[in-house]
Structure formats: structure tokens, C-alpha cells
LUMLUM-625114 format. One record per residue (C-alpha): z, y negated, x negated; residue in one letter. Coordinates in nm, 3 decimals, decimal comma. Example, Ala and Ser with C-alpha at 12.3 -4.5 7.8 and 13.67 -1.06 7.14 Angstrom:
// residues 2
<<0,780 0,450 -1,230> 'A'>;
<<0,714 0,106 -1,367> 'S'>;
This chain:
// residues 501
<<0,003 -0,002 0,002> 'M'>;
<<-0,100 -0,342 -0,136> 'S'>;
<<0,171 -0,603 -0,192> 'T'>;
<<0,198 -0,931 -0,006> 'L'>;
<<0,040 -1,123 -0,294> 'R'>;
<<-0,242 -0,877 -0,330> 'D'>;
<<-0,329 -0,893 0,042> 'L'>;
<<-0,313 -1,273 0,059> 'V'>;
<<-0,510 -1,334 -0,260> 'E'>;
<<-0,778 -1,085 -0,149> 'E'>;
<<-0,825 -1,211 0,201> 'H'>;
<<-0,734 -1,581 0,199> 'T'>;
<<-0,775 -1,893 -0,013> 'S'>;
<<-0,406 -1,993 -0,003> 'L'>;
<<-0,273 -2,160 -0,317> 'S'>;
<<-0,014 -2,015 -0,561> 'S'>;
<<0,260 -2,249 -0,414> 'D'>;
<<0,170 -2,124 -0,065> 'D'>;
<<0,198 -1,760 -0,165> 'I'>;
<<0,526 -1,834 -0,343> 'D'>;
<<0,664 -1,982 -0,018> 'H'>;
<<0,557 -1,668 0,172> 'L'>;
<<0,736 -1,459 -0,089> 'H'>;
<<1,052 -1,664 -0,040> 'R'>;
<<1,027 -1,614 0,332> 'L'>;
<<0,979 -1,241 0,298> 'A'>;
<<1,283 -1,228 0,067> 'G'>;
<<1,510 -1,408 0,321> 'D'>;
<<1,385 -1,324 0,664> 'W'>;
<<1,599 -1,013 0,727> 'Q'>;
<<1,861 -1,274 0,828> 'L'>;
<<1,629 -1,417 1,099> 'L'>;
<<1,531 -1,069 1,216> 'S'>;
<<1,892 -0,954 1,260> 'D'>;
<<1,985 -1,281 1,438> 'L'>;
<<1,680 -1,251 1,669> 'S'>;
<<1,726 -0,885 1,743> 'F'>;
<<1,352 -0,866 1,674> 'A'>;
<<1,079 -0,739 1,447> 'D'>;
<<0,917 -1,009 1,232> 'L'>;
<<0,558 -0,978 1,127> 'L'>;
<<0,392 -1,222 0,883> 'L'>;
<<0,026 -1,297 0,974> 'W'>;
<<-0,236 -1,494 0,785> 'V'>;
<<-0,571 -1,596 0,934> 'P'>;
<<-0,884 -1,426 0,799> 'V'>;
<<-1,252 -1,412 0,892> 'N'>;
<<-1,276 -1,788 0,957> 'G'>;
<<-0,945 -1,790 1,150> 'H'>;
<<-1,098 -1,558 1,410> 'E'>;
<<-0,850 -1,278 1,334> 'S'>;
<<-0,520 -1,225 1,161> 'F'>;
<<-0,399 -0,994 0,882> 'L'>;
<<-0,032 -0,866 0,871> 'C'>;
<<0,086 -0,903 0,513> 'V'>;
<<0,462 -0,833 0,558> 'A'>;
<<0,699 -0,676 0,823> 'Q'>;
<<1,068 -0,652 0,863> 'V'>;
<<1,273 -0,460 1,125> 'R'>;
<<1,611 -0,567 1,266> 'P'>;
<<1,926 -0,383 1,177> 'T'>;
<<2,090 -0,511 1,492> 'T'>;
<<1,847 -0,374 1,754> 'A'>;
<<1,577 -0,110 1,801> 'P'>;
<<1,237 -0,184 1,651> 'T'>;
<<0,935 -0,268 1,861> 'A'>;
<<0,708 -0,089 1,605> 'Y'>;
<<0,754 0,268 1,492> 'Q'>;
<<0,443 0,236 1,274> 'D'>;
<<0,399 0,011 0,972> 'D'>;
<<0,186 -0,288 1,057> 'Q'>;
<<0,122 -0,426 0,708> 'V'>;
<<-0,250 -0,424 0,626> 'G'>;
<<-0,351 -0,429 1,001> 'R'>;
<<-0,612 -0,685 1,109> 'T'>;
<<-0,619 -0,789 1,479> 'V'>;
<<-0,840 -1,031 1,669> 'G'>;
<<-0,941 -1,135 2,022> 'G'>;
<<-0,695 -1,178 2,306> 'P'>;
<<-0,437 -0,983 2,117> 'E'>;
<<-0,379 -1,269 1,873> 'V'>;
<<-0,404 -1,561 2,126> 'A'>;
<<-0,040 -1,649 2,072> 'H'>;
<<-0,086 -1,643 1,698> 'L'>;
<<-0,398 -1,876 1,720> 'T'>;
<<-0,209 -2,125 1,937> 'I'>;
<<0,092 -2,133 1,694> 'A'>;
<<-0,144 -2,169 1,401> 'Y'>;
<<-0,371 -2,438 1,530> 'R'>;
<<-0,113 -2,649 1,720> 'Q'>;
<<0,162 -2,602 1,470> 'G'>;
<<0,430 -2,526 1,731> 'R'>;
<<0,644 -2,230 1,827> 'I'>;
<<0,480 -2,031 2,112> 'W'>;
<<0,714 -1,858 2,360> 'R'>;
<<0,507 -1,834 2,670> 'E'>;
<<0,349 -1,520 2,813> 'G'>;
<<0,448 -1,199 2,984> 'D'>;
<<0,591 -0,894 2,809> 'P'>;
<<0,339 -0,655 2,645> 'V'>;
<<0,352 -0,284 2,587> 'W'>;
<<0,331 -0,088 2,265> 'Y'>;
<<0,297 0,264 2,389> 'G'>;
<<0,611 0,322 2,601> 'D'>;
<<0,788 0,015 2,451> 'T'>;
<<0,792 -0,317 2,629> 'P'>;
<<0,802 -0,616 2,394> 'A'>;
<<0,830 -0,998 2,415> 'R'>;
<<0,584 -1,197 2,191> 'H'>;
<<0,676 -1,512 2,007> 'E'>;
<<0,483 -1,689 1,735> 'A'>;
<<0,638 -1,927 1,475> 'I'>;
<<0,422 -2,133 1,243> 'P'>;
<<0,505 -2,129 0,872> 'V'>;
<<0,483 -2,455 0,682> 'R'>;
<<0,545 -2,552 0,328> 'L'>;
<<0,672 -2,904 0,242> 'R'>;
<<0,508 -3,096 -0,052> 'D'>;
<<0,681 -3,244 -0,348> 'A'>;
<<0,778 -3,559 -0,152> 'E'>;
<<0,939 -3,339 0,117> 'G'>;
<<0,671 -3,399 0,376> 'E'>;
<<0,562 -3,105 0,593> 'P'>;
<<0,217 -2,972 0,507> 'G'>;
<<-0,028 -2,764 0,709> 'G'>;
<<0,042 -2,428 0,859> 'V'>;
<<-0,006 -2,149 0,612> 'I'>;
<<0,074 -1,850 0,819> 'G'>;
<<0,238 -1,736 1,148> 'V'>;
<<0,549 -1,518 1,190> 'V'>;
<<0,527 -1,296 1,507> 'G'>;
<<0,873 -1,243 1,650> 'R'>;
<<0,849 -0,935 1,872> 'D'>;
<<1,153 -0,819 2,062> 'T'>;
<<1,198 -0,460 2,204> 'N'>;
<<1,295 -0,516 2,571> 'L'>;
<<1,373 -0,139 2,651> 'S'>;
<<1,750 -0,205 2,603> 'T'>;
<<1,758 -0,549 2,762> 'A'>;
<<2,095 -0,644 2,914> 'R'>;
<<2,328 -0,949 2,964> 'T'>;
<<2,395 -1,084 2,609> 'P'>;
<<2,755 -1,108 2,484> 'S'>;
<<2,900 -1,422 2,330> 'Q'>;
<<2,820 -1,285 1,984> 'L'>;
<<2,460 -1,218 2,080> 'E'>;
<<2,420 -1,569 2,234> 'L'>;
<<2,543 -1,723 1,907> 'N'>;
<<2,309 -1,508 1,708> 'Y'>;
<<2,009 -1,605 1,928> 'L'>;
<<2,099 -1,980 1,920> 'T'>;
<<2,120 -1,968 1,539> 'T'>;
<<1,794 -1,770 1,517> 'A'>;
<<1,617 -2,030 1,724> 'D'>;
<<1,750 -2,304 1,488> 'D'>;
<<1,616 -2,109 1,180> 'L'>;
<<1,290 -2,053 1,354> 'A'>;
<<1,241 -2,427 1,412> 'Q'>;
<<1,333 -2,493 1,050> 'M'>;
<<1,066 -2,241 0,952> 'M'>;
<<0,816 -2,431 1,160> 'A'>;
<<0,931 -2,754 0,998> 'D'>;
<<0,899 -2,612 0,649> 'G'>;
<<1,273 -2,625 0,563> 'T'>;
<<1,346 -2,250 0,585> 'F'>;
<<1,363 -2,083 0,351> 'P'>;
<<1,446 -2,378 0,117> 'P'>;
<<1,225 -2,447 -0,186> 'I'>;
<<1,541 -2,428 -0,402> 'S'>;
<<1,592 -2,071 -0,282> 'H'>;
<<1,682 -1,860 -0,592> 'R'>;
<<1,674 -1,481 -0,635> 'I'>;
<<2,039 -1,385 -0,624> 'E'>;
<<2,182 -1,088 -0,827> 'T'>;
<<2,470 -1,053 -0,598> 'T'>;
<<2,421 -0,855 -0,273> 'S'>;
<<2,388 -1,101 0,008> 'A'>;
<<2,611 -1,094 0,312> 'P'>;
<<2,429 -0,953 0,614> 'R'>;
<<2,447 -1,083 0,975> 'V'>;
<<2,671 -0,788 1,073> 'G'>;
<<2,910 -0,844 0,780> 'D'>;
<<3,045 -1,161 0,935> 'G'>;
<<2,886 -1,485 1,081> 'L'>;
<<3,039 -1,827 1,124> 'I'>;
<<2,871 -2,130 1,278> 'R'>;
<<2,982 -2,481 1,185> 'L'>;
<<2,912 -2,804 1,371> 'D'>;
<<2,802 -3,124 1,188> 'A'>;
<<3,162 -3,218 1,101> 'S'>;
<<3,227 -2,872 0,937> 'G'>;
<<3,439 -2,733 1,219> 'K'>;
<<3,405 -2,372 1,320> 'V'>;
<<3,240 -2,339 1,668> 'T'>;
<<3,200 -1,957 1,648> 'Y'>;
<<3,321 -1,676 1,431> 'A'>;
<<3,226 -1,312 1,472> 'S'>;
<<3,495 -1,046 1,476> 'P'>;
<<3,395 -0,925 1,128> 'N'>;
<<3,419 -1,285 0,993> 'A'>;
<<3,762 -1,322 1,150> 'Q'>;
<<3,871 -1,000 0,987> 'S'>;
<<3,742 -1,100 0,646> 'A'>;
<<3,951 -1,427 0,660> 'F'>;
<<4,251 -1,228 0,771> 'R'>;
<<4,224 -1,025 0,451> 'R'>;
<<4,249 -1,350 0,264> 'L'>;
<<4,575 -1,433 0,443> 'G'>;
<<4,456 -1,647 0,736> 'F'>;
<<4,591 -1,484 1,055> 'A'>;
<<4,495 -1,751 1,318> 'S'>;
<<4,169 -1,798 1,501> 'H'>;
<<3,891 -1,963 1,295> 'L'>;
<<3,738 -2,165 1,585> 'V'>;
<<3,829 -2,530 1,545> 'G'>;
<<3,920 -2,499 1,176> 'E'>;
<<3,768 -2,706 0,906> 'D'>;
<<3,612 -2,415 0,704> 'L'>;
<<3,565 -2,598 0,375> 'A'>;
<<3,925 -2,721 0,366> 'A'>;
<<4,043 -2,375 0,469> 'L'>;
<<3,856 -2,201 0,189> 'A'>;
<<3,999 -2,443 -0,066> 'A'>;
<<4,347 -2,384 0,070> 'R'>;
<<4,330 -2,002 0,074> 'L'>;
<<4,178 -1,938 -0,275> 'A'>;
<<4,419 -1,823 -0,547> 'D'>;
<<4,241 -2,027 -0,805> 'D'>;
<<4,229 -2,392 -0,699> 'P'>;
<<3,907 -2,454 -0,904> 'L'>;
<<3,741 -2,162 -0,729> 'E'>;
<<3,853 -2,282 -0,392> 'G'>;
<<3,722 -2,640 -0,464> 'T'>;
<<3,393 -2,493 -0,568> 'D'>;
<<3,365 -2,277 -0,251> 'A'>;
<<3,452 -2,578 -0,040> 'S'>;
<<3,189 -2,797 -0,210> 'A'>;
<<2,916 -2,543 -0,138> 'R'>;
<<3,002 -2,541 0,231> 'M'>;
<<2,988 -2,919 0,239> 'L'>;
<<2,665 -2,912 0,048> 'A'>;
<<2,515 -2,694 0,324> 'A'>;
<<2,629 -2,940 0,589> 'L'>;
<<2,443 -3,201 0,392> 'G'>;
<<2,115 -3,006 0,405> 'G'>;
<<2,134 -2,823 0,074> 'E'>;
<<2,113 -2,444 0,020> 'A'>;
<<2,386 -2,359 -0,235> 'P'>;
<<2,409 -2,021 -0,401> 'S'>;
<<2,654 -1,747 -0,300> 'R'>;
<<3,018 -1,776 -0,390> 'K'>;
<<3,318 -1,540 -0,396> 'E'>;
<<3,668 -1,630 -0,284> 'I'>;
<<3,962 -1,433 -0,405> 'E'>;
<<4,298 -1,448 -0,231> 'A'>;
<<4,599 -1,212 -0,197> 'R'>;
<<4,411 -0,934 -0,381> 'G'>;
<<4,113 -0,956 -0,145> 'A'>;
<<3,758 -1,084 -0,230> 'T'>;
<<3,517 -1,233 0,017> 'M'>;
<<3,150 -1,326 -0,065> 'L'>;
<<3,016 -1,625 0,118> 'T'>;
<<2,676 -1,778 0,169> 'R'>;
<<2,618 -2,111 0,340> 'A'>;
<<2,287 -2,222 0,492> 'L'>;
<<2,205 -2,565 0,645> 'P'>;
<<2,100 -2,578 1,013> 'L'>;
<<1,847 -2,862 1,046> 'M'>;
<<1,608 -2,802 1,331> 'P'>;
<<1,346 -3,077 1,365> 'A'>;
<<1,510 -3,236 1,050> 'G'>;
<<1,834 -3,316 1,232> 'V'>;
<<2,154 -3,176 1,051> 'P'>;
<<2,354 -3,004 1,325> 'I'>;
<<2,582 -2,795 1,113> 'G'>;
<<2,572 -2,487 0,886> 'A'>;
<<2,553 -2,113 0,908> 'L'>;
<<2,811 -1,931 0,687> 'V'>;
<<2,770 -1,558 0,624> 'L'>;
<<3,077 -1,376 0,483> 'V'>;
<<3,135 -1,030 0,355> 'R'>;
<<3,453 -0,851 0,250> 'D'>;
<<3,366 -0,714 -0,090> 'V'>;
<<3,728 -0,625 -0,199> 'T'>;
<<3,652 -0,256 -0,249> 'E'>;
<<3,325 -0,328 -0,414> 'V'>;
<<3,484 -0,559 -0,671> 'R'>;
<<3,768 -0,311 -0,727> 'R'>;
<<3,519 -0,043 -0,817> 'R'>;
<<3,334 -0,294 -1,045> 'D'>;
<<3,655 -0,370 -1,225> 'R'>;
<<3,727 0,003 -1,262> 'A'>;
<<3,379 0,057 -1,405> 'L'>;
<<3,422 -0,235 -1,653> 'V'>;
<<3,760 -0,091 -1,761> 'T'>;
<<3,610 0,254 -1,802> 'K'>;
<<3,310 0,114 -2,008> 'D'>;
<<3,553 -0,081 -2,228> 'A'>;
<<3,772 0,230 -2,278> 'T'>;
<<3,465 0,439 -2,372> 'I'>;
<<3,342 0,179 -2,621> 'R'>;
<<3,693 0,165 -2,767> 'E'>;
<<3,693 0,546 -2,809> 'I'>;
<<3,360 0,531 -2,986> 'H'>;
<<3,495 0,258 -3,212> 'H'>;
<<3,797 0,465 -3,301> 'R'>;
<<3,584 0,785 -3,356> 'V'>;
<<3,363 0,584 -3,589> 'K'>;
<<3,671 0,457 -3,783> 'N'>;
<<3,815 0,802 -3,805> 'N'>;
<<3,477 0,945 -3,933> 'L'>;
<<3,457 0,672 -4,190> 'Q'>;
<<3,803 0,754 -4,301> 'T'>;
<<3,712 1,123 -4,331> 'V'>;
<<3,398 1,024 -4,532> 'A'>;
<<3,613 0,811 -4,763> 'A'>;
<<3,861 1,087 -4,826> 'L'>;
<<3,581 1,324 -4,902> 'L'>;
<<3,428 1,080 -5,142> 'R'>;
<<3,760 1,037 -5,321> 'L'>;
<<3,789 1,414 -5,350> 'Q'>;
<<3,442 1,441 -5,485> 'A'>;
<<3,521 1,202 -5,767> 'R'>;
<<3,813 1,431 -5,873> 'R'>;
<<3,608 1,751 -5,870> 'V'>;
<<3,448 1,844 -6,199> 'E'>;
<<3,236 2,147 -6,081> 'T'>;
<<2,886 2,012 -6,014> 'P'>;
<<2,818 2,240 -5,715> 'S'>;
<<3,148 2,151 -5,546> 'A'>;
<<3,089 1,781 -5,620> 'K'>;
<<2,737 1,801 -5,458> 'A'>;
<<2,872 1,984 -5,157> 'A'>;
<<3,136 1,711 -5,093> 'L'>;
<<2,881 1,446 -5,137> 'E'>;
<<2,654 1,608 -4,878> 'E'>;
<<2,941 1,627 -4,633> 'S'>;
<<3,010 1,256 -4,693> 'V'>;
<<2,649 1,170 -4,590> 'R'>;
<<2,665 1,397 -4,288> 'R'>;
<<2,987 1,243 -4,158> 'V'>;
<<2,853 0,897 -4,222> 'A'>;
<<2,539 0,961 -4,028> 'S'>;
<<2,737 1,066 -3,724> 'I'>;
<<2,956 0,758 -3,761> 'A'>;
<<2,650 0,549 -3,734> 'L'>;
<<2,584 0,681 -3,385> 'V'>;
<<2,940 0,611 -3,270> 'H'>;
<<2,927 0,262 -3,429> 'E'>;
<<2,615 0,183 -3,213> 'T'>;
<<2,770 0,328 -2,899> 'L'>;
<<3,081 0,117 -2,952> 'S'>;
<<2,867 -0,191 -2,907> 'M'>;
<<2,662 -0,052 -2,613> 'S'>;
<<2,736 -0,093 -2,248> 'S'>;
<<2,632 0,271 -2,163> 'D'>;
<<2,603 0,605 -2,319> 'E'>;
<<2,257 0,541 -2,477> 'A'>;
<<2,151 0,401 -2,814> 'V'>;
<<1,859 0,212 -2,957> 'E'>;
<<1,768 0,479 -3,208> 'F'>;
<<1,530 0,298 -3,430> 'D'>;
<<1,793 0,100 -3,606> 'G'>;
<<1,997 0,411 -3,676> 'I'>;
<<1,694 0,585 -3,826> 'V'>;
<<1,626 0,286 -4,056> 'D'>;
<<1,981 0,286 -4,183> 'R'>;
<<1,987 0,675 -4,240> 'V'>;
<<1,652 0,647 -4,421> 'A'>;
<<1,783 0,371 -4,645> 'A'>;
<<2,087 0,576 -4,740> 'A'>;
<<1,872 0,887 -4,803> 'A'>;
<<1,642 0,687 -5,038> 'A'>;
<<1,938 0,637 -5,257> 'E'>;
<<2,003 1,010 -5,301> 'V'>;
<<1,714 1,050 -5,546> 'G'>;
<<1,759 1,019 -5,918> 'T'>;
<<1,771 0,674 -6,072> 'T'>;
<<1,440 0,735 -6,245> 'A'>;
<<1,264 0,823 -5,918> 'S'>;
<<1,135 0,565 -5,669> 'S'>;
<<1,091 0,692 -5,311> 'V'>;
<<0,993 0,447 -5,034> 'A'>;
<<1,099 0,507 -4,674> 'M'>;
<<0,888 0,403 -4,380> 'R'>;
<<0,908 0,448 -4,009> 'R'>;
<<0,605 0,454 -3,772> 'K'>;
<<0,638 0,431 -3,399> 'G'>;
<<0,953 0,392 -3,206> 'T'>;
<<1,218 0,637 -3,086> 'F'>;
<<1,333 0,395 -2,812> 'G'>;
<<1,655 0,446 -2,627> 'V'>;
<<1,813 0,795 -2,653> 'L'>;
<<2,117 0,940 -2,479> 'P'>;
<<2,431 0,965 -2,686> 'A'>;
<<2,441 1,345 -2,697> 'E'>;
<<2,084 1,363 -2,822> 'M'>;
<<2,123 1,083 -3,074> 'A'>;
<<2,428 1,244 -3,239> 'T'>;
<<2,236 1,575 -3,313> 'S'>;
<<1,909 1,402 -3,394> 'L'>;
<<2,052 1,179 -3,654> 'V'>;
<<2,206 1,475 -3,843> 'M'>;
<<1,867 1,650 -3,822> 'V'>;
<<1,683 1,351 -3,969> 'L'>;
<<1,954 1,292 -4,227> 'N'>;
<<1,908 1,653 -4,358> 'E'>;
<<1,530 1,630 -4,357> 'L'>;
<<1,512 1,300 -4,531> 'L'>;
<<1,763 1,404 -4,793> 'I'>;
<<1,569 1,732 -4,854> 'N'>;
<<1,249 1,544 -4,888> 'A'>;
<<1,396 1,302 -5,151> 'V'>;
<<1,588 1,567 -5,348> 'E'>;
<<1,338 1,850 -5,352> 'H'>;
<<1,006 1,657 -5,305> 'G'>;
<<1,052 1,415 -5,590> 'F'>;
<<1,272 1,576 -5,862> 'P'>;
<<1,304 1,425 -6,210> 'E'>;
<<1,105 1,624 -6,467> 'I'>;
<<1,173 1,587 -6,838> 'D'>;
<<1,343 1,259 -6,778> 'G'>;
<<1,042 1,117 -6,591> 'V'>;
<<1,107 1,017 -6,232> 'G'>;
<<0,867 1,068 -5,944> 'A'>;
<<0,716 0,806 -5,724> 'V'>;
<<0,636 0,869 -5,360> 'G'>;
<<0,681 0,797 -4,993> 'E'>;
<<0,854 0,953 -4,691> 'V'>;
<<0,727 0,854 -4,351> 'V'>;
<<0,925 0,920 -4,025> 'V'>;
<<0,692 0,902 -3,719> 'S'>;
<<0,808 0,901 -3,360> 'A'>;
<<0,595 0,928 -3,043> 'H'>;
<<0,716 0,955 -2,684> 'R'>;
<<0,482 1,121 -2,439> 'Q'>;
<<0,606 1,177 -2,081> 'R'>;
<<0,929 1,377 -2,116> 'K'>;
<<0,879 1,481 -2,483> 'Q'>;
<<0,968 1,314 -2,810> 'L'>;
<<0,748 1,415 -3,100> 'H'>;
<<0,890 1,347 -3,448> 'V'>;
<<0,739 1,413 -3,786> 'T'>;
<<0,888 1,368 -4,133> 'V'>;
<<0,611 1,357 -4,395> 'V'>;
<<0,636 1,322 -4,776> 'D'>;
<<0,373 1,334 -5,053> 'N'>;
<<0,595 1,518 -5,292> 'G'>;
<<0,580 1,854 -5,459> 'M'>;
<<0,549 2,055 -5,138> 'G'>;
<<0,723 2,368 -5,047> 'L'>;
<<0,771 2,653 -5,299> 'P'>;
<<0,540 2,956 -5,251> 'E'>;
<<0,835 3,188 -5,165> 'E'>;
<<0,977 2,945 -4,913> 'F'>;
<<1,060 3,097 -4,572> 'D'>;
<<1,165 2,833 -4,316> 'A'>;
<<1,322 3,096 -4,084> 'E'>;
<<1,531 3,270 -4,350> 'R'>;
<<1,598 2,982 -4,585> 'G'>;
<<1,955 3,001 -4,707> 'G'>;
<<2,029 2,636 -4,772> 'R'>;
<<2,305 2,495 -4,547> 'L'>;
<<2,102 2,185 -4,467> 'G'>;
<<1,817 2,372 -4,312> 'L'>;
<<2,050 2,605 -4,133> 'Q'>;
<<2,216 2,301 -3,974> 'I'>;
<<1,866 2,156 -3,881> 'V'>;
<<1,746 2,479 -3,717> 'R'>;
<<2,072 2,524 -3,525> 'A'>;
<<2,075 2,169 -3,401> 'L'>;
<<1,709 2,153 -3,297> 'V'>;
<<1,698 2,489 -3,117> 'T'>;
<<2,048 2,476 -2,981> 'G'>;
<<2,172 2,131 -2,914> 'E'>;
<<1,838 1,957 -2,870> 'L'>;
<<1,652 2,255 -2,701> 'S'>;
<<1,345 2,181 -2,907> 'G'>;
<<1,128 2,336 -3,176> 'T'>;
<<1,077 2,264 -3,548> 'I'>;
<<0,805 2,362 -3,788> 'E'>;
<<0,807 2,312 -4,166> 'L'>;
<<0,473 2,342 -4,337> 'R'>;
<<0,287 2,239 -4,649> 'A'>;
<<0,031 1,963 -4,620> 'R'>;
<<-0,325 2,037 -4,741> 'P'>;
<<-0,332 1,704 -4,933> 'E'>;
<<0,008 1,779 -5,084> 'G'>;
<<0,365 1,733 -4,978> 'G'>;
<<0,561 1,872 -4,688> 'T'>;
<<0,559 1,797 -4,319> 'E'>;
<<0,843 1,874 -4,067> 'A'>;
<<0,732 1,859 -3,702> 'V'>;
<<0,986 1,833 -3,420> 'L'>;
<<0,914 1,857 -3,046> 'D'>;
<<1,215 1,766 -2,835> 'L'>;
<<1,254 1,738 -2,455> 'P'>;
<<1,391 1,412 -2,330> 'L'>;
<<1,525 1,562 -2,007> 'T'>;
<<1,886 1,661 -1,968> 'K'>;
<<1,978 1,978 -2,151> 'R'>;
């Protein structure tokens, strides 16, 4: 299915600013749909304004839908779009006409023109029409709550026709927006509450206000209830800004251990400020879980930090012990252990600075490669290079893979470029990584002496290769192949699955 922008750009000549306004509308019109108890369909004229194309649709969460099927991409013309044509050409809300039937569903048609104001704030021409279609199959006498919903919806519809809803200053919010059903409060021009839904009343009761909201100055009440006076003043200022015609961003109020998210919208039908709409949502449990997750993440990072410190301490102790050992083989074994422990510590150091259990692996490979290059003799000169990117890897994979690469790189430097008769070797080791679908392909290539003729990768007795094989086939569930290169040197090829093991 094509997006709103794709459909509009393909079938109309609307400008980029016009399309952006339609996007803002589609991002904020769930509010109007819920208040209206109606489906909203966004239509743009096509074919010389003889027909209309539906480019967006939203269904109400407060009432049954009038359309079971998706209408986006549908083009209609003739008598079926007479109400859309009138709203588009005359620039006014169309509410006349008898109910129509969609299959077995009776529905009431309305058409609301969509305008965009220019840089000077003057209303421009009509750029589209919103069809407001109400399912009448469950029609009944509306309650006080429903009457207030409908009244507010009519005010927002008029603002849409005026070009003031949604506001140009509308920003994409990262916080989940309060919905109509979460709690609705309507303010008059002086900021006094004229209606508060039961859920809104309950949300304020959680903050410590037990009386009825009707008649209260909501801005002053918010400032009074907040635990933090500065936060309360900020919340109050946003409500007053909405009364003045602005569209402030969402704001949370904390009081008595409860948290309430608020959003204030100006009500200015026909350009006359008549009050504001305030949506509220009790997000106490959501924030409690957020704080628990933050605490958990901080604890995990602290654990990784301590593990890194402990591993570095173990490495330091092994290094001290290696200095006191005189037997060359024992000294070499201890130094190998130091390098292995240090490579694992690198992963935990990275995880201690990460917000999740995943690491950017390229930096770790570069540091392991730099350390491996120093293993060679002083007379040898081995350059390390990385091609491609490993990307982000899960922690359990990174810990095993860093040990594998550490062993392969050290083996390449030690055995591929030995010092012969006091003359050092010069060469290069290249680590390549390539991600394809759910596989990670890694190669470690050197241009050194190559593998000895009697070498058997499966039965090799060196501890390093035993560790590599065990980790690749066991922990990483992958495969490894060691082979000689025709042009000289050695190549280790790893194929590792990126899925959970």
C-alpha cells in the first residue's frame, strides 16, 4: 500500500508544505475521530476535481466503524462525492443530506475542508477534504460525556476548516499522547473547568485532589498540586498558553507518588478563542516500570564494569606471575592467558558503557588487533587491517567471538611471521567481516609462511586452536575452516549465525 505522500505526489500537484500539513493532520486526527465517534477519511481531488482519492483513513476507538474495508487508495466520483465537492469548492463544512448505507451499515456523511495558513497566518485555499462518516447502527440518546465530546469535535472541525488544526507548530512527540478515553477536560476562556470526564477526575484524585474539577481554575490547580514547584509552574504555563491560542508540548505532573501526563490544545473555532481542551492520562505505573528498567540497566552496566575490573586484576596478577617465572614455556603460557583475559575484559568494558546487552564490535576488533600486532618479535613488522563492519552484536556472541579472533590473530602473527636468523618478517593480517541476512562471514587472512605440510586443523594439539574450535562450533553454533592460500599465507574462514542460539 502506498503512503500518503506517495499517493498525493502521484495524483496531485500539491506543494511540499501542503503535503506536510496533511501529514500533521494524519498524525493528530485520532483525537478528532474519537471525539466525533466517527471514521475520518482524507480525500484529495483528482482528474480535474471531478473525482476524489482517499489518501488516509482513521477509525474511532470510541464507536463502531462505518467501514470494515480499507478505503485508502480508493477513487470515487459522481453523486457519491457531491458532499466532498461542495466542501472543497465552497470552503465550508457540509452537514446536509440523508443517511447513506454501506452494505447493512447506515452512516451519516459530513465533509470538512482542510486549509493551510500561510507564513503571515492568513488562511489559504482548500487543499483537501476530510469525510466524517458516523455509523448510525447504534444511535441512541447521547450522555453528558458524549455531548461534550461532540461539541469539542465540532470546534476542532471548524479549526481544521480555518487552517488552525493541527497547528503548524505541531511537533512529533516521543511521549505517548493521552487519548480521549484516558481523560478529557474542557476549559472556558478564563481557564475554568466546564466539564471533566470520569477518567480525568480519577487522574486528578490520584494527584491528591478529591473535589470535583468543574469550576476549578485548572492552571492554578496544577501548579498547586505538583510536588516540584518549578514543574507545577511549567505545567500551569502550558495550559495558559493553550488558552492564548498556542499548542504547547505534553507535560507530566508528579504529586503524591502519582504521575499524570497532560496535553493542552487551544479551542479557536472561526478564530475566536473560547477555551482549551486538556487531555490527561494517569501514567503512574508506566513511569514506575520505566524507573525500574533504568535501575536494572544501571545495575547491569555496573556489573559489567566490575567484571571488567576483576578481569583486569586477574590479568595483572598473571602478568606479575609471568615475570617471576623463568621457564620459557610457562612464561609463554601465562602471557597467553593474560591476552585471553584482557580480550574478554574489552567486551565487558564496552558493555559497561552501553544501554543494552549489545556492543559495537568494530572498535573491539581494532583494539584486539592492535594488541596482537605487538606479540610479534621486535624485528618483525606486521600490519593489522580491518575490512567491512561487524556492526552491533549481542553480548553473548561478542564475548566468544573476541576470544576466537584474539587466538587467530595471535597465531597469524606468531607463526606466520617468525624471526629467522635474526631477520624479522614484514607482512599484513586482514580481518574481513560481511553480514548477509542472518549470517556473519568473517575471514582472517595473512600473507605469511602459511600452514606446515603436516598441519591438521581438526586434530591440531595447540590450546589456542582447540579454544577456537570449541567456541565456534559450540558457543557460536558456526563453522570454521583453516586453509592455505594459493598465493601464500593462511586463511581462516568463519560462518556464524546471527540468530539466537
